[in-house]
C-alpha positions in Angstrom: 90.3 77.6 125.6 90.0 80.7 127.7 93.8 81.2 127.5 93.7 81.2 123.7 90.9 83.8 123.7 92.8 85.9 126.2 96.0 85.7 124.1 94.1 86.7 120.9 92.5 89.7 122.7 95.9 90.7 124.1 97.4 90.6 120.6 94.5 92.7 119.2 94.8 95.2 122.0 98.6 95.6 121.3 98.0 96.0 117.6 95.3 98.7 118.3 97.7 100.6 120.5 100.5 100.5 117.9 98.1 101.7 115.2 97.0 104.6 117.4 100.6 105.5 118.1 101.5 105.6 114.4 98.5 107.8 113.7 99.4 110.1 116.5 103.0 110.4 115.4 101.8 111.6 112.0 102.8 108.7 109.8 99.8 109.6 107.6 100.8 113.3 107.5 100.6 114.6 103.9 101.5 118.2 104.6 103.8 119.4 101.9 104.2 123.0 103.1 107.9 122.6 103.7 108.7 120.8 100.4 110.9 122.6 97.9 110.4 122.5 94.2 113.0 120.4 92.5 114.1 122.7 89.6 112.0 125.8 89.1 109.5 128.2 90.6 106.9 130.5 89.0 106.6 134.1 89.9 103.6 136.4 89.7 104.1 137.3 86.0 103.9 133.6 85.1 107.5 133.3 83.8 109.7 130.5 85.1 112.8 131.3 87.1 115.2 128.5 87.2 117.4 127.9 90.2 120.0 125.3 91.1 120.7 125.9 94.8 118.6 126.8 97.8 119.3 128.3 101.2 117.5 129.7 104.2 117.3 133.3 105.3 118.0 131.9 108.8 121.3 130.2 107.8 124.5 130.9 105.8 124.5 127.5 104.0 123.3 126.7 100.5 122.1 123.3 99.3 121.0 121.2 96.4 117.2 121.1 96.5 117.3 117.3 97.2 119.5 117.7 100.3 118.0 116.5 103.6 118.7 119.9 105.2 117.2 121.8 102.2 113.9 119.8 102.6 113.6 121.2 106.1 113.6 124.9 105.0 110.3 126.6 105.5 108.9 128.1 102.3 108.8 131.5 104.1 112.6 131.3 104.6 113.5 129.9 101.2 116.2 131.7 99.3 117.0 130.6 95.7 120.3 130.8 93.8 121.0 130.4 90.1 124.7 129.5 90.6 127.4 128.9 93.2 128.7 132.4 92.5 125.3 133.8 93.2 125.2 132.1 96.6 128.8 133.0 97.4 128.2 136.6 96.6 125.4 136.7 99.1 127.5 135.3 101.9 126.4 131.7 101.8 128.7 128.7 102.1 128.2 125.2 100.6 126.5 122.5 102.7 128.9 119.8 104.0 126.3 117.1 103.6 125.2 117.5 99.9 128.4 119.3 98.8 126.9 121.4 96.0 
């Protein structure tokens, strides 16, 4: 009987440790500060500026907004392009992952 109780306590302890680890790793983090709008952004005059590609001021690559690498761009470094030609003219090259 004591072995069963000890086994159940051990299982509960392990589950508690796993839960604490998941919380500490940020699995419940809802911070969207680095997310990129999917198709448009609004400027201060309340008109919509449409863009198709995004890049970072810290890089020379441009991406589709849905690209894994684009999602990692901080909003403070976000550069928006309306076309491939726009990105090319500013010295950016296409990402080899999303292949815009």
